[in-house]
C-alpha positions in Angstrom: 0.0 0.0 -0.1 1.2 3.5 -0.9 -0.1 5.2 2.2 1.6 8.7 1.2 -0.4 9.0 -2.0 -3.5 7.8 -0.4 -3.1 10.3 2.3 -2.5 12.8 -0.2 -5.6 12.2 -2.0 -7.5 12.6 1.3 -6.2 16.1 1.8 -7.5 16.9 -1.5 -10.8 15.6 -0.8 -10.7 17.4 2.7 -9.9 20.8 0.8 -12.7 20.4 -1.6 -15.3 19.6 1.1 -14.0 22.6 2.8 -14.7 24.7 -0.1 -18.2 23.0 -0.7 -19.0 23.9 3.0 -19.1 27.4 2.0 -22.2 27.1 0.0 -24.4 26.2 3.0 -22.5 28.8 4.8 -23.9 31.5 2.2 -27.2 30.1 2.6 -27.2 30.5 6.4 -25.8 34.2 5.9 -28.7 34.9 3.2 -31.1 33.7 5.9 -29.8 35.3 9.0 -28.8 32.3 10.8 -25.7 33.5 12.3 -24.9 30.6 14.6 -25.5 27.9 11.9 -23.0 30.2 9.8 -20.3 30.0 12.2 -20.7 26.2 12.4 -20.1 25.8 8.8 -17.5 28.2 8.5 -15.7 26.5 11.6 -16.2 23.1 9.8 -14.8 24.4 6.6 -11.7 26.2 7.9 -10.6 23.1 10.0 -11.4 20.5 7.1 -9.3 22.6 4.7 -6.5 23.0 7.3 -6.4 19.3 7.7 -6.7 18.8 4.3 -3.6 21.0 3.4 -1.7 19.4 5.8 -2.5 16.0 4.1 -1.9 17.4 0.6 1.9 18.3 1.6 2.7 14.7 2.3 5.4 13.8 -0.6 5.2 10.1 -1.6 8.5 8.7 -2.4 6.3 6.6 -5.2 3.5 7.9 -7.5 2.8 4.3 -8.4 -1.0 3.8 -7.9 -2.8 0.4 -8.2 -6.4 -0.9 -7.7 -5.4 -1.7 -4.1 -4.7 2.1 -3.4 -7.6 3.2 -5.7 -10.1 1.1 -3.8 -8.6 2.4 -0.4 -8.8 6.0 -1.5 -12.3 5.7 -2.7 -13.7 4.2 0.4 -11.7 6.4 3.0 -12.6 9.4 1.0 -16.4 8.5 1.2 -16.0 7.6 5.1 -14.2 11.0 5.7 -16.4 13.2 3.7 -19.2 11.8 5.6 -17.5 12.3 9.1 -16.7 15.9 8.3 -19.9 16.2 6.8 -22.0 15.3 9.9 -20.1 17.7 12.2 -22.6 20.5 11.3 -25.7 18.5 12.3 -24.3 17.5 15.7 -22.8 21.1 16.5 -25.8 23.2 15.4 -27.9 21.0 17.4 -29.9 19.3 14.9 -29.2 15.9 15.3 -27.4 15.6 18.6 -26.8 11.8 18.5 -23.2 11.4 16.4 -24.4 8.0 14.7 -27.8 9.4 13.5 -26.0 12.6 12.3 -23.5 10.0 10.3 -26.6 8.1 9.3 -28.3 11.2 7.7 -24.8 12.3 6.4 -23.7 9.0 4.9 -27.3 8.7 3.4 -27.0 12.1 1.6 -23.5 11.6 0.4 -24.6 7.9 -1.1 -28.0 9.4 -2.5 -29.7 6.9 -0.5 -32.3 9.5 1.1 -33.0 7.4 4.1 -33.5 9.9 7.1 -33.7 9.4 11.0 -35.6 12.7 11.2 -39.1 12.8 12.3 -39.6 16.1 10.6 -37.5 18.6 8.4 -39.6 21.6 8.0 -38.2 23.4 11.3 -34.7 22.9 10.3 -32.6 26.0 9.5 -32.0 26.6 5.8 -28.3 26.3 5.9 -28.8 22.6 7.4 -31.7 22.0 4.8 -29.1 23.0 2.1 -26.4 21.1 3.4 -28.7 18.2 3.6 -29.6 18.2 -0.2 -26.4 19.3 -1.5 -24.8 16.1 -0.1 -27.0 14.4 -2.7 -25.4 16.3 -5.7 -21.8 16.2 -4.4 -22.3 12.2 -4.1 -24.4 11.8 -7.4 -21.6 11.9 -9.6 -19.1 10.9 -7.5 -16.7 12.5 -5.0 -13.7 11.6 -6.8 -14.8 12.0 -10.1 -15.3 15.4 -9.0 -11.6 15.8 -7.9 -10.8 13.8 -11.3 -12.2 16.7 -13.1 -10.0 19.1 -11.3 -6.8 17.8 -10.5 -3.9 16.8 -12.7 -3.2 13.4 -11.0 -0.5 10.9 -12.2 0.8 7.3 -11.7 -2.1 5.7 -13.1 -4.4 7.2 -10.3 -7.1 8.7 -12.8 -8.1 5.2 -14.3 -7.9 3.5 -10.9 -10.2 5.9 -9.0 -12.5 5.9 -11.6 -12.7 2.3 -12.1 -13.1 1.9 -8.1 -16.0 5.0 -7.8 -17.8 4.4 -10.9 -21.2 2.5 -11.1 -21.5 -0.5 -13.4 -19.5 -3.7 -14.5 -17.5 -1.8 -16.4 -15.9 1.8 -17.2 -16.1 3.4 -20.5 -14.0 6.4 -21.2 -15.6 8.9 -23.4 -12.3 10.6 -24.4 -8.9 9.4 -24.3 -8.0 11.4 -21.2 -10.1 10.2 -18.0 -9.6 13.7 -16.5 -11.5 15.2 -19.8 -14.1 12.5 -19.4 -14.9 13.2 -15.9 -15.1 16.9 -17.1 -17.6 15.6 -19.8 -19.8 13.9 -17.3 -19.8 17.0 -14.7 -20.9 19.3 -17.6 -24.0 17.0 -18.6 -24.5 16.4 -14.9 -24.5 20.4 -14.0 -26.5 21.1 -17.2 -29.4 18.9 -16.4 -29.6 20.1 -12.8 -29.8 23.6 -14.0 -32.5 22.5 -16.9 -34.6 20.9 -13.9 -34.1 24.0 -11.8 -35.5 26.4 -14.6 -38.3 24.0 -15.1 -39.4 23.9 -11.4 -39.2 27.6 -11.3 -41.5 27.8 -14.1 -44.0 25.9 -12.2 -43.9 28.3 -9.3 -41.7 26.6 -7.0 -39.5 29.4 -5.4 -35.6 29.4 -6.1 -34.3 27.9 -2.7 -36.7 24.9 -3.0 -36.0 24.3 -6.5 -32.3 24.1 -5.7 -33.1 21.6 -3.0 -35.2 19.8 -5.3 -33.0 19.7 -8.4 -30.0 18.7 -5.8 -32.1 15.7 -4.7 -33.4 14.6 -8.2 -30.1 15.1 -9.8 -28.1 12.8 -7.4 -31.2 10.3 -7.4 -31.2 11.0 -3.4 -34.2 11.8 -2.0 -34.2 14.2 0.7 -37.0 17.0 0.8 -37.5 19.9 2.6 -41.3 19.0 3.2 -42.3 16.1 5.6 -44.9 14.9 3.3 -42.3 14.7 0.4 -44.1 15.8 -2.9 -47.6 14.8 -2.1 -48.7 18.4 -1.6 -47.5 19.4 -4.9 -49.0 20.3 -8.1 -49.2 17.9 -10.8 -46.8 19.7 -13.1 -44.2 19.9 -10.4 -44.6 16.2 -10.0 -44.5 15.3 -13.7 -41.2 17.9 -13.6 -39.6 15.7 -11.2 -41.0 12.3 -12.6 -39.3 13.0 -15.9 -36.1 14.0 -14.6 -35.5 11.4 -12.1 -35.6 8.9 -15.1 -33.4 11.1 -16.8 -30.8 11.3 -14.5 -31.0 7.2 -14.2 -29.9 6.9 -17.7 -26.0 6.4 -18.4 -24.7 9.6 -19.2 -22.3 8.2 -21.8 -25.7 8.0 -23.4 -26.0 11.9 -23.4 -22.5 12.6 -24.4 -23.3 10.3 -27.5 -26.5 12.0 -28.6 -24.7 15.4 -28.6 -22.2 13.6 -31.1 -25.5 12.5 -33.1 -24.2 8.8 -32.2 -27.9 7.5 -31.7 -27.7 3.8 -32.3 -24.8 3.8 -29.8 -26.5 5.9 -27.3 -29.8 3.9 -27.3 -28.1 0.8 -26.0 -29.4 -2.5 -24.7 -29.5 -1.1 -21.4 -31.0 1.9 -22.0 -33.9 0.1 -24.1 -34.3 -2.4 -21.2 -34.4 0.6 -18.5 -37.3 2.5 -20.4 -38.9 -0.9 -21.1 -39.2 -1.9 -17.5 -40.5 1.6 -16.7 -43.3 1.5 -19.0 -44.3 -1.9 -18.2 -44.0 -1.2 -14.4 -46.2 1.9 -14.9 -48.8 0.3 -16.9 -49.4 -3.0 -14.3 -49.5 -0.4 -11.4 -51.8 1.7 -12.8 -54.1 -1.0 -13.6 -53.6 -2.1 -10.3 -54.3 1.2 -8.2 -56.6 2.7 -10.9 -59.4 2.4 -8.4 -58.2 4.4 -5.5 -57.9 7.5 -7.4 -60.4 10.1 -8.8 -59.1 9.8 -12.6 -57.1 7.6 -14.8 -54.7 10.5 -15.1 -54.0 10.7 -11.6 -53.2 6.9 -11.3 -51.0 7.3 -14.1 -49.3 10.3 -12.5 -48.7 8.4 -9.1 -47.6 5.3 -10.7 -45.0 7.2 -13.1 -43.9 9.1 -10.1 -43.2 5.9 -7.6 -41.8 3.7 -10.3 -39.2 6.6 -11.6 -38.4 7.2 -7.7 -37.8 3.9 -6.8 -36.0 2.3 -9.9 -33.7 5.3 -10.2 -33.2 4.9 -6.4 -34.1 8.3 -5.9 -36.6 7.7 -3.2 -39.2 10.8 -3.1 -42.8 10.1 -2.9 -45.9 11.6 -4.1 -48.1 9.4 -2.0 -47.9 6.9 0.6 -47.2 3.5 -1.5 -47.7 1.7 1.6 -51.3 2.0 1.3 -51.2 0.5 -2.3 -52.4 -3.2 -3.3 -49.9 -6.0 -2.7 -49.2 -6.3 -6.3 -48.1 -2.7 -6.5 -45.7 -2.9 -3.4 -44.0 -6.2 -4.8 -43.6 -4.5 -7.9 -41.7 -1.5 -6.3 -39.5 -3.9 -4.1 -38.4 -5.6 -7.3 -37.7 -2.2 -8.8 -35.4 -1.3 -5.7 -33.0 -4.3 -6.9 -33.0 -3.8 -10.5 -31.8 -0.2 -10.2 -30.9 2.2 -13.0 -28.5 2.3 -15.8 -24.8 1.8 -15.1 -23.1 5.2 -15.4 -25.9 7.2 -13.9 -26.4 8.4 -10.5 -29.0 5.8 -9.7 -28.3 2.8 -7.4 -29.4 -0.6 -7.3 -28.1 -3.9 -8.9 -28.2 -2.0 -12.2 -30.0 -3.1 -15.5 -26.9 -3.9 -17.6 -25.7 -6.4 -14.7 -29.2 -8.3 -15.0 -28.6 -8.1 -18.6 -25.5 -10.0 -18.6 -26.8 -12.6 -16.1 -29.9 -13.1 -18.2 -27.6 -13.6 -21.4 -25.2 -15.8 -19.2 -28.1 -17.7 -18.0 -29.4 -18.4 -21.6 -26.0 -19.5 -22.5 -25.3 -22.1 -19.9 -28.9 -23.4 -20.7 -28.0 -23.8 -24.3 -24.7 -25.5 -23.3 -26.5 -27.9 -21.0 -28.8 -28.8 -23.8 -26.1 -29.2 -26.6 -22.7 -29.1 -25.0 -20.9 -28.8 -28.2 -22.7 -25.4 -29.3 -20.7 -22.2 -29.0 -22.9 -19.5 -27.3 -21.0 -16.3 -26.9 -22.5 -13.5 -24.7 -22.7 -10.3 -26.6 -24.1 -6.7 -25.6 -25.1 -4.3 -28.1 -23.4 -6.6 -30.7 -20.0 -6.9 -29.1 -18.6 -9.9 -27.3 -18.3 -9.7 -23.7 -14.9 -10.7 -22.4 -14.9 -13.4 -19.6 -13.5 -11.1 -17.0 -16.7 -8.8 -17.0 -19.1 -12.0 -16.8 -16.7 -13.2 -13.6 -16.9 -9.8 -12.2 -20.8 -9.4 -12.3 -20.9 -13.0 -10.9 -18.6 -12.2 -8.2 -20.6 -8.7 -7.5 -23.9 -10.5 -7.2 -22.4 -13.2 -4.7 -21.0 -10.3 -2.8 -24.1 -8.4 -2.8 -26.6 -10.9 -1.5 -24.0 -11.9 1.0 -23.9 -8.3 2.2 -27.9 -8.3 2.0 -28.5 -11.7 4.0 -26.0 -10.9 7.0 -26.9 -7.3 7.4 -30.9 -8.5 7.1 -30.0 -10.9 10.0 -28.3 -8.4 12.0 -30.9 -5.5 12.3 -33.3 -8.2 12.7 -31.9 -8.0 16.4 -33.8 -5.1 16.9 -37.3 -6.7 17.0 -39.0 -5.0 14.0 -41.0 -7.1 11.5 -39.8 -8.9 8.7 -41.1 -6.3 6.1 -39.5 -3.7 7.7 -36.1 -5.4 8.1 -36.3 -6.6 4.6 -37.2 -3.4 3.1 -34.8 -1.6 5.2 -31.6 -3.0 3.7 -33.2 -3.2 0.2 -33.3 0.5 0.8 -30.4 1.3 2.1 -27.9 -1.2 0.3 -29.7 -0.1 -3.1 -29.5 3.5 -1.9 -33.3 4.0 -2.2 -34.3 5.8 1.0 -38.0 4.7 1.7 -38.9 0.7 2.2 -42.1 -0.6 3.5 -44.0 -0.8 7.0 -42.1 0.8 9.7 -39.7 2.5 7.2 -42.4 3.4 4.6 -42.6 6.6 2.6 -44.1 8.4 5.4 -41.8 7.0 8.2 -38.2 7.0 9.0 -35.2 5.0 10.2 -34.9 6.8 13.4 -36.4 4.0 15.5 -33.5 1.5 14.8 -30.7 1.2 17.2 -27.3 2.6 16.9 -25.6 -0.8 16.0 -28.4 -1.3 13.3 -27.8 2.3 12.3 -24.1 1.5 11.6 -24.7 -1.8 9.9 -27.0 0.3 7.5 -24.4 3.3 7.2 -21.9 0.4 6.0 -24.6 -1.0 3.4 -25.1 2.8 2.2 -21.3 2.9 1.5 -20.9 -0.5 0.0 -24.1 -0.1 -2.3 -23.1 3.6 -3.6 -19.3 1.9 -4.1 -20.4 -1.3 -5.8 -19.5 -3.5 -2.9 -15.8 -4.1 -3.5 -14.1 -1.0 -2.3 -15.7 -1.4 0.9 -14.9 -5.1 1.4 -11.3 -4.6 0.6 -10.9 -2.7 3.7 -11.2 -5.9 5.5 -8.3 -7.5 3.7 -5.0 -7.4 5.7 -3.3 -7.7 2.0 -4.7 -4.2 1.3 -2.6 -2.6 4.0 0.5 -4.3 3.4 3.4 -1.9 2.6 5.3 -2.5 -0.8 
């Protein structure tokens, strides 16, 4: 392990977080929240000071392998979450440090699971920071770092591989730093576009910013206790459309700009939209009798389907009151997730396509052992390494799911609550069912259970492996 270069990277991360903390400080200043302003300024100063000190470490070697990539990624997310939790505790909004860490990890990992029974009385600066963590974490803490810093020694590609969601990482252009800049440019443009549409619907600027942050990061933190149930159909449709758009692989938008339409509309993108349309159709038919009109039923179905499959976690109604079939479909969507290369969580549509194609290949060869049945995606032959990594990911995913499910069951909640709580945190969704439904929260769990779910949120956002390698002794051996 090249400790010096890892700590140097952590220094850059803390410097950037120190700078980002000035934005909620500005919100506190605008609204005259002087105590909260002081909290943000002091936290920003301390974070920047520690970051500056770590940045000064001079590594003897600039070599940066996947081991350093995984460690730097995991530690960066842990550090940024710990620092980000400080304002919640010091400002007195969340006195329990474990609760504050849960809320912050939920923000940065774009989960949106909350321990707060109510948010409407929170200071504006805290509300801003809470939602802004979604936007920071949506595209990735280190992807942002890559877009700014000229790192060397192979660190660019290894950091991007460690943090990027999906079975494989595609560079849009030869330079990884340029790829990161393009991704953030698209991310920023879509965020601003949603902000404009929300304001056209009469939503004030501050609330529009919070909503855009949450939608862009597919997070779920809102500024109303009832999420989006009290907003107009126009606002709900705008949020629905942008949730779905942020669940698409960002490479597709770049390819559309280059007019490479066939490559942009990949098998994964087609599968993603097909799943959404089928789910909306079935749920609409199932809940039609609960609403005053067909249009309202479609809107509610579309909002919840878009929210769950993209793992955003907003809600426009209490879907825990829906018929069993509709709730079961939503639970299935929790696991499917969005596209690889998006800000969404879950297993990812691309992985499920790879698993389905691999299963088809194995069945063919079981019947006809001599048949050669290659696995292809978008006409390209998938290499053995991608298939192997996908299978290993699924094994690790379900291992963590089962262990976490059993551990939090010690708290004594019912099976539906425990099952959907882990589904919601490991898949970075937010709400589950029963005691963690869309109108409930995670505050009733004990601290040990919350720590389990904190690990799950980080593991889900970082695609399992970066968190697991922290427990391997080989990771920490010097070379």
